[in-house]
C-alpha positions in Angstrom: 20.9 1.6 28.9 20.0 -1.6 30.9 18.1 -4.0 28.6 14.6 -4.8 29.7 13.8 -8.5 29.9 10.6 -9.3 28.1 8.1 -11.8 29.6 7.2 -12.6 26.0 10.6 -14.1 25.4 10.7 -16.2 28.6 9.2 -19.3 27.1 11.5 -22.3 26.6 8.8 -24.4 24.9 8.3 -23.3 21.4 4.7 -24.1 20.6 3.0 -24.9 17.3 2.4 -21.2 16.5 6.1 -20.4 16.8 7.1 -23.4 14.8 4.6 -22.3 12.1 6.2 -18.8 12.1 9.6 -20.4 11.7 8.3 -22.3 8.7 6.9 -19.1 7.2 10.2 -17.3 7.6 12.2 -20.3 6.1 9.8 -20.6 3.1 9.7 -16.8 2.5 13.5 -16.6 2.5 13.7 -19.3 -0.2 11.5 -17.2 -2.6 13.4 -15.5 -5.4 13.7 -11.8 -5.6 10.6 -10.0 -7.2 12.7 -9.2 -10.3 13.5 -12.9 -10.7 9.9 -13.8 -10.1 8.6 -11.7 -12.9 11.3 -13.0 -15.3 10.2 -16.6 -14.4 6.5 -15.6 -14.8 7.2 -14.1 -18.2 9.0 -17.3 -19.4 6.2 -19.4 -18.1 3.6 -17.3 -19.9 5.5 -17.7 -23.2 5.7 -21.5 -22.8 2.1 -21.8 -21.6 0.9 -19.7 -24.5 2.4 -22.1 -27.0 1.1 -25.1 -25.2 -2.4 -23.6 -24.9 -2.4 -22.7 -28.6 -1.3 -26.2 -29.6 -4.1 -27.7 -27.5 -6.6 -25.2 -29.0 -7.6 -23.7 -25.6 -10.3 -21.0 -26.0 -13.3 -19.5 -24.2 -16.3 -17.4 -25.0 -16.3 -13.8 -23.6 -19.7 -13.3 -22.1 -19.4 -9.5 -22.5 -18.8 -9.5 -26.3 -19.9 -13.1 -27.2 -16.7 -13.5 -29.1 -14.6 -16.6 -28.9 -11.1 -15.9 -27.5 -8.3 -18.3 -28.5 -4.9 -18.7 -26.9 -2.1 -17.1 -29.0 1.3 -18.6 -29.0 4.2 -16.2 -28.3 6.7 -18.9 -29.1 6.6 -18.2 -32.9 8.4 -15.9 -35.3 5.6 -13.4 -35.0 5.5 -13.7 -31.2 9.3 -13.2 -30.9 9.2 -10.1 -33.1 6.4 -8.7 -31.0 8.3 -9.3 -27.8 11.5 -7.7 -29.1 9.9 -4.7 -30.9 7.6 -3.8 -28.0 10.0 -4.2 -25.1 10.7 -0.5 -24.6 7.1 0.5 -25.3 5.9 -2.0 -22.7 8.1 -0.4 -20.1 7.6 3.3 -21.1 3.8 3.0 -21.2 3.5 0.9 -18.1 0.8 2.8 -16.1 2.3 2.5 -12.6 5.7 3.7 -13.7 4.8 7.4 -14.4 2.3 7.6 -11.6 4.9 6.6 -8.9 7.8 8.6 -10.3 5.7 11.8 -10.6 4.4 11.4 -7.1 7.9 10.7 -5.7 9.0 14.2 -6.9 6.8 15.7 -4.2 7.1 13.0 -1.5 10.9 12.7 -2.0 11.4 16.5 -1.6 9.2 16.5 1.6 11.2 13.7 3.1 14.6 15.2 2.0 14.1 18.6 3.6 12.9 17.1 6.8 9.2 18.0 6.6 7.8 14.5 7.1 10.0 13.8 10.1 9.1 17.2 11.7 5.4 16.7 11.1 5.4 13.2 12.7 7.3 14.6 15.7 4.9 17.5 16.0 1.9 15.2 16.0 3.3 12.9 18.6 5.2 15.3 20.9 2.5 17.8 21.0 -0.1 15.4 22.3 -1.2 15.4 25.9 -0.2 12.4 28.0 -3.7 10.9 27.9 -3.9 10.7 24.1 -0.3 9.6 23.4 -1.4 6.3 21.9 -4.0 8.1 19.8 -1.5 10.5 18.4 0.9 7.7 17.5 -1.8 5.7 15.7 -3.1 8.7 13.9 0.4 9.7 12.9 1.0 6.2 11.6 -2.0 6.3 9.4 -1.0 9.7 8.0 2.6 8.5 7.5 1.4 6.1 4.8 0.8 9.1 2.5 4.6 9.5 2.5 5.3 6.0 1.4 7.8 4.1 3.5 9.1 7.0 5.6 6.8 6.2 8.5 8.4 2.8 9.0 11.7 4.4 9.7 10.8 7.6 11.5 7.8 6.8 13.7 8.7 3.6 15.7 11.8 5.1 17.4 10.0 8.3 18.1 7.1 6.4 19.6 9.5 4.3 21.8 11.0 7.5 23.2 7.6 9.1 23.8 6.5 6.0 25.7 9.7 6.0 27.8 9.3 9.7 28.6 6.0 8.9 30.4 7.1 5.6 32.0 5.4 3.3 29.5 7.2 0.3 27.9 9.2 1.6 24.9 8.6 -1.7 22.9 4.8 -1.1 23.2 5.4 2.3 21.6 7.4 0.8 18.8 4.9 -1.9 18.0 1.9 0.3 18.0 3.6 2.7 15.7 4.8 -0.1 13.4 1.3 -1.7 13.4 -0.4 1.5 12.6 1.9 2.2 9.6 2.0 -1.5 8.4 -1.4 -2.9 9.4 -3.2 0.3 8.4 -1.0 0.6 5.2 -4.1 1.3 3.1 -6.2 3.2 5.5 -5.8 6.9 5.1 -7.6 10.2 4.9 -5.6 11.4 1.9 -5.2 10.0 -1.6 -1.5 9.1 -1.8 1.3 7.4 -3.8 0.1 3.9 -3.0 -3.3 4.7 -4.4 -1.7 5.9 -7.6 0.6 2.9 -7.8 -2.1 0.3 -7.4 -4.6 2.1 -9.7 -2.0 1.8 -12.5 -1.9 -2.0 -12.2 -5.7 -2.2 -11.9 -6.0 -0.2 -15.0 -3.8 -2.6 -17.0 -5.8 -5.6 -15.6 -9.2 -4.1 -16.3 -8.2 -3.5 -19.9 -8.0 -7.3 -20.4 -11.8 -7.3 -20.3 -12.7 -3.8 -21.3 -10.0 -1.8 -23.2 -12.0 1.4 -22.5 -12.3 1.0 -18.8 -10.9 3.9 -16.7 -9.7 3.8 -13.2 -8.5 6.7 -11.0 -6.2 6.9 -7.9 -9.1 8.0 -5.7 -11.4 5.0 -6.5 -11.0 3.5 -3.0 -10.9 6.8 -1.1 -14.3 6.7 0.6 -13.8 3.2 1.9 -10.2 3.7 3.1 -11.0 7.0 4.8 -14.0 5.4 6.5 -11.7 2.6 7.7 -9.8 5.1 9.9 -12.9 5.6 12.0 -12.6 2.1 13.5 -8.9 1.6 12.9 -7.8 4.3 15.4 -9.8 3.2 18.4 -9.2 -0.4 17.7 -5.4 0.0 17.6 -5.6 2.0 20.8 -7.6 -0.8 22.5 -5.3 -3.6 21.3 -2.2 -1.7 22.5 -3.5 -0.8 26.0 -5.7 -3.9 26.7 -3.8 -6.7 24.9 -0.2 -5.9 24.1 1.0 -3.7 27.0 -0.3 -6.2 29.7 1.8 -8.9 28.1 5.0 -6.8 28.6 6.7 -6.5 32.0 6.5 -3.2 33.9 8.9 -0.7 32.6 11.6 0.1 35.1 14.1 1.9 33.0 14.9 5.6 32.8 12.6 8.2 31.5 14.1 10.0 28.5 12.5 13.3 27.6 12.5 14.0 23.9 13.9 17.0 22.2 11.1 19.3 21.1 11.0 20.9 17.6 13.6 23.6 17.1 12.3 27.2 16.5 13.4 26.7 12.8 11.4 23.5 12.5 8.3 25.0 14.1 8.6 28.0 11.8 9.0 25.6 8.8 5.8 23.7 9.8 3.9 27.0 9.9 5.1 27.9 6.5 4.3 24.4 5.2 0.8 24.6 6.6 0.2 28.0 4.9 1.5 26.6 1.6 -0.8 23.6 1.9 -3.8 25.8 2.5 -2.9 28.0 -0.5 -2.4 25.0 -2.7 -5.8 23.5 -1.7 -7.5 26.8 -2.4 -6.0 26.9 -5.8 -7.1 23.3 -6.5 -10.6 24.3 -5.3 -10.7 27.2 -7.8 -10.3 24.7 -10.6 -13.0 22.3 -9.5 -15.6 24.1 -7.3 -17.0 26.7 -9.8 -19.2 25.2 -12.5 -16.8 26.6 -15.2 -13.7 25.5 -13.3 -10.8 24.6 -15.6 -10.7 21.0 -14.4 -14.4 20.4 -14.7 -15.6 18.0 -17.3 -18.4 18.4 -19.9 -21.5 20.0 -18.5 -19.7 20.7 -15.3 -19.1 17.0 -14.4 -16.7 16.2 -11.6 -16.5 12.4 -11.5 -15.7 12.1 -15.2 -13.5 15.2 -15.5 -9.9 16.3 -16.1 -9.8 16.7 -12.3 -9.9 12.9 -11.7 -7.2 12.5 -14.3 -5.1 15.1 -12.6 -5.0 13.5 -9.2 -1.4 12.3 -9.5 0.1 15.8 -10.2 -2.3 17.2 -7.5 -0.9 14.6 -5.0 2.6 15.6 -6.1 1.8 19.3 -5.5 0.3 18.5 -2.1 3.8 17.4 -1.0 6.0 19.6 -3.2 4.8 23.1 -2.3 4.7 22.6 1.5 8.2 21.0 1.2 9.4 24.1 -0.6 8.0 26.4 2.0 9.4 24.3 4.8 12.8 24.1 3.2 13.0 27.8 2.6 11.9 28.6 6.2 14.4 26.2 7.8 17.2 27.1 5.2 17.5 23.4 4.2 16.8 24.8 0.8 19.1 27.7 -0.1 19.0 27.6 -3.9 17.3 25.8 -6.8 20.3 23.4 -6.9 19.2 22.1 -3.4 15.7 21.4 -4.8 17.0 19.6 -7.8 19.5 17.5 -5.7 16.8 16.4 -3.2 14.4 15.4 -6.0 17.2 13.5 -7.8 18.2 11.8 -4.6 14.6 10.6 -4.0 14.2 9.4 -7.6 17.5 7.6 -7.2 16.0 5.4 -4.5 13.5 4.1 -7.0 16.0 2.0 -8.8 14.7 -1.3 -7.5 11.1 -0.3 -8.2 12.0 0.6 -11.8 13.8 -2.8 -12.2 10.7 -4.6 -10.9 8.4 -2.4 -13.1 10.4 -3.3 -16.3 10.0 -7.0 -15.9 6.4 -6.7 -14.5 5.5 -4.7 -17.6 6.8 -7.4 -19.9 5.0 -10.1 -17.9 1.7 -8.3 -18.0 2.1 -7.5 -21.8 2.8 -11.1 -22.6 -0.2 -12.2 -20.5 -2.5 -9.9 -22.5 -1.1 -10.8 -25.9 -1.4 -14.5 -25.2 -5.1 -14.1 -24.2 -4.3 -16.4 -21.3 -5.5 -13.7 -18.9 -9.0 -13.4 -20.3 -9.3 -17.1 -20.8 -8.4 -17.8 -17.2 -10.8 -15.1 -16.1 -13.7 -16.5 -18.1 -12.9 -20.1 -17.0 -12.4 -19.1 -13.4 -15.7 -17.0 -13.4 -17.6 -20.0 -14.8 -16.1 -22.3 -12.2 -17.0 -20.0 -9.4 -20.5 -19.6 -10.7 -20.9 -23.3 -10.9 -19.7 -23.7 -7.3 -22.0 -20.9 -6.2 -19.1 -18.8 -5.0 -20.0 -15.4 -6.4 -20.8 -13.2 -3.4 -19.2 -12.4 -0.1 -17.7 -15.8 0.6 -15.7 -15.5 -2.6 -14.5 -11.9 -1.7 -13.6 -12.8 1.8 -11.7 -15.8 0.6 -9.8 -13.5 -1.8 -8.9 -11.2 1.2 -7.6 -14.2 3.2 -5.7 -15.5 0.1 -4.0 -12.1 -0.3 -3.2 -11.9 3.4 -1.6 -15.3 3.2 0.4 -14.5 0.1 1.6 -11.3 1.8 3.5 -13.5 4.3 5.8 -14.5 1.5 5.7 -11.5 -0.9 5.6 -8.3 1.1 5.7 -5.9 -1.8 2.2 -4.5 -2.4 2.9 -3.7 -6.1 4.6 -6.9 -6.8 1.7 -9.0 -5.5 -0.9 -6.9 -7.3 1.0 -7.2 -10.5 0.8 -11.0 -10.2 -2.8 -11.5 -9.0 -4.4 -8.4 -10.5 -4.4 -9.6 -14.1 -6.2 -12.8 -13.1 -8.7 -11.6 -10.4 -9.6 -8.2 -11.7 -10.9 -9.6 -15.0 -12.4 -12.6 -13.3 -14.4 -10.5 -10.9 -15.4 -8.1 -13.6 -17.0 -11.0 -15.4 -18.9 -11.7 -12.2 -20.1 -8.1 -12.2 -17.7 -6.5 -9.7 -16.1 -3.2 -10.3 -12.2 -3.4 -10.4 -12.2 -0.8 -7.5 -14.0 -3.4 -5.3 -11.5 -6.1 -6.2 -8.7 -3.7 -5.5 -10.1 -2.7 -2.1 -10.4 -6.4 -1.1 -6.8 -6.9 -2.2 -5.7 -3.9 -0.1 -7.3 -5.3 3.0 -5.5 -8.6 2.6 -2.2 -6.9 1.7 -2.4 -4.8 4.9 -3.6 -7.0 7.7 -0.6 -9.4 7.8 2.0 -6.7 7.3 2.7 -6.4 11.0 3.8 -10.1 11.3 5.5 -10.9 8.0 9.3 -11.2 8.4 9.5 -10.6 4.6 8.5 -7.0 5.0 11.8 -5.0 4.6 11.2 -2.9 7.7 10.5 -5.8 10.1 14.2 -6.4 10.5 14.7 -2.7 11.4 11.9 -3.0 14.0 13.5 -6.1 15.5 16.9 -4.4 15.7 15.2 -1.4 17.5 13.4 -3.7 19.9 16.7 -5.4 20.9 18.0 -2.1 22.2 15.4 -2.4 25.0 15.3 -6.2 25.2 18.4 -8.1 24.2 16.5 -11.3 24.2 13.8 -10.1 21.8 13.7 -12.6 18.9 11.7 -13.0 15.8 9.0 -15.2 17.4 8.6 -13.0 20.4 8.3 -9.9 18.3 5.7 -11.5 16.0 3.8 -12.8 19.0 3.5 -9.1 20.2 2.4 -8.0 16.7 0.0 -10.8 16.1 -2.9 -9.3 18.1 -2.9 -6.4 15.7 -3.2 -8.7 12.7 -6.0 -10.7 14.2 -8.1 -7.8 15.4 -7.4 -5.6 12.4 -8.3 -8.5 10.1 -11.6 -9.3 11.8 -12.7 -5.7 12.1 -11.7 -4.8 8.5 -13.5 -7.8 7.0 -16.7 -6.9 9.0 -16.4 -3.4 7.8 -16.0 -4.7 4.3 -19.2 -6.8 4.7 -21.2 -3.9 6.0 -20.0 -1.6 3.2 -21.0 -4.3 0.7 -24.5 -4.7 2.0 -25.0 -0.9 2.3 -23.9 -0.5 -1.3 -21.9 2.7 -0.6 -19.6 3.9 -3.5 -16.0 3.1 -2.8 -14.7 6.4 -4.2 -15.4 9.0 -6.9 -16.7 7.1 -9.9 -16.3 3.7 -8.3 -19.1 1.5 -7.2 -19.2 -2.1 -5.9 -20.8 -3.5 -9.0 -20.3 -2.6 -12.6 -22.9 -0.6 -14.5 -24.5 0.9 -11.3 
């Protein structure tokens, strides 16, 4: 295929912006691996706890009126606690079980080909006039399957754009931007919701040991975000990004449609999904449903505590139906192997989780988390930063941090134990702090070279433009970050003033 020369790359003069991006890339490459980061943080907490204890650092908890003193972990008792609780810290780390259980369903769906077929169906089945819409919508839905959308959707979108004479790089970037920039916007509660809720739970317990979170606590806000996200992504693509690219003069490449077996598998998967949802409805819709709470409650009920296995089932049963229909599952051994294969890919996550669990435990034992939260809350109150300026600043802080640490869970494990308690003491529900974090974590995803799949996107773009470099690709992606950021922050402000609940059992302020 003849490479397409991109007008974006034809600039000899590297301006301030490109030099800044080079600096971001260089600084990000110098950061240690997340595993190393958490080891360093754990050591720092141990040393800081001893120093704070020697200096007599303490604070008064406004919630309980009790004086909280720093506790040294660099003592005989502290060392014993570290050693005897190491396995317990890991085994009882809330995000660990949430993610692994969810991955049983997601991994099987990906392994049997259901996710790939579903994305192709959404994109290939769309009329020419709504191709961009179908790609954006598929990108948002792809987030429910974790990282699969980053690998599957951009090359599909490139071929779809080529098939109608549009620039393939435009197709790749809108697909990537939809998955990455809209990483938290979704209509369905998914694995990321469960993952972050686990970290939020641990952080909230620093202030209130009895506080309960749930994976759906941001659902209303994130589902509502899709209403503006889809048309905005279409507008940025067709009015800003595509005009910057040269006219496509390469060949049109029609895409292979779904095979009869794949189409049959999707029908079976759809039927299985409907049956599963009906079964879930039976447990929650009747007043005496098995997952209802006391007096027929829904918000505070076993149903809310069962969202993770429900999410797992939402992928698992359609995947079984698809696999049986397409014969990619021929025995129970195939099922076990695919599940084992998907869990095998979680090795790095488990390594990070082990050290993150130790860091968070040490942070709690030392009382540094609650002391920092109380002191930080008092400082912010003294400066008058307790409302939207503070929250918007937090979003921008998280977005900047995301340029250097792309992992959503790793960042939240670092900042959550400080900001969740701090904002709780200022009267904000942990769900609101989490949703602010998720906006910041998402909006700079399209432009950070630290995101694992950015290199894959760059390699794919070079197939169509051999001169496509890091700076030129980021310059094409940057409009998505700018417009997504502005729109999402405005949406956040509107939601704040309207006082709409963020999700089931989750309000903006505490004690509403």
